C-alpha positions, 0 to 999 in steps of 0.5 A: 486051449482058447486064448484071449488076444489084443491087437494093439495098433488094430487100425494100421496096415499091419494090425488089420493084417493080423486080424485077417491072418488070425481069422484065416488060420483059425487061430483058437481065440476066445475074445479079440480086442481091437486096441488103438489110440484114443482118436480111433475109439469106436472105429470098426475093423474086420475080423473074419466075418465079425466086426470089432469096435476099437477100444482106447489103449490108455484105458485097456486092461491087459490082464484080460488077455493071454496074448497081446500083438503090438503093431503100433510102433516103437514108441507105443511098444516102449511105453505099453509092452512092459505094462501089458507084460506086467499085467500077465499078457505075453507081448509079441512086438512087431517094432524094432524097439526090443529086437536087440535086447538080450532078454527078449527073443527074436523069433522066426518060428521056421528058423529058431522056434526053440528060442521062444522059451526065453520070453519068460525073462520079460514076457516079451517076444520080438518080431524081426524086421520084415526083410530079415524074416524072409531072408532067415527063412530062406537061409536057414535050410542052406545053413544047415546043410553047408554052413553059411560064411557070408551073405550079400543081399540087395533088397527091393522093398515096397512102399507098404513097409513104410506105412499107409502114408508111404503107399498113398504117396506113391499112388498120388505121385503116379497119378500126378505124373500123368497130369504133369503135376510135379511130385512133392516128396513127403514120406520119402526123401525123393520122388518114389513114383517111377524111381528107386531110392537107396535109402531106408531108415536113418544113416549111421556113421559107417555109411549104412542105413539102419535098415541095413544094420538091422538085417546084419544084426538080426540075422546074426541073432536069429541064425548064427552070430558067425555069419558075415552079412552086408546089405543094400536096402532100396525102396521101390515103387511097388505097394506090397511085397518085398524081393531080395537078390541074395548071394551066399558063400558056404564053408562046404560044397553045395550045388544048386540042385542040392540046394533046390531040393533042400529048400523045397522040403523046408518050412515056409518056402516054396520053390518056383524056379523054371529057367524060362520066361516067367519061370520065377515069382515077382512081388505082385504074385506073392501078395496075400500068400503065406510063403516066401518064394525062391527063384533064380537059384544058381551057382556063383562061379566067383567063389569056391562055394557060392550060390545066388538066388532071388526071394519074395514075400508078402511083407505085411504077412511074413514080414510082419503079421504072419510071423507074429501070429505064428509065434502066437501059434508056437506059444499055444502049441508048446503049452507056454501060455500058462507060463506067462508071469 
């Protein structure tokens, strides 16, 4: 079956990545529509070897499409996702707006594919936060094997997670440092060039940021509500690729060798774990890749059943666009497109 697909926010980083991944994975599209704001009407974007011209979101007829991939932020999703869903399109939304809605499934296909059937309540499926997506892909096989009690994670998140303006700020500030031009923060609260900032999204009353809360709440919804998780989310001066240092405590014994073997067989994971110089994956090496990479897997001797590891992933791919396309593939493969309202 071929599907008609619309990309909402087609001119942004994630929207363009969605178009690229649809082409790379040979998703069976009949027609692809690049949809954007009025000021982007007529702007050209690439889809494989084709060039698409952007059309206006305000006048777009969603009844023409089977799947609408939203990559335009929470305010756009809030207004337009219900309209698209009412017109019969299945919405896959990359923003945070619907993630914790009990009537909207929050899906990572390698982790909770069966939950996708719940889309029928609203015709909307939510994509998780970028840092959550790679985390739960790495945790799922370990949870199945030994039951996770508690997770402590520190993230090292690239500027692309904050959008194009944030990436531009890193580039501009880096150049400025070399010509003695004092960087002026705009996209971030402090200088990002040659610095790290322990602050992503807004602060909450308990001292956590909303990004950290997202990781806690979304992991529970996707994987298991009984898992305890604490996160510290940090923005680092890289362009693409999120990294995470993960510490896991289990109910049951599991060795690092057992974990390594289990994770090698798990979908979406690649293990690169040589205990030698360079025997691990860094963010720059994961750019453009589909997998979540796990390295530095080792026993944590400070708890009875503990492991620690390092994982990296292209946040524009698995953390956003790839996961959305995988959800679309899941709908197609399970014959669910015909069940849209």
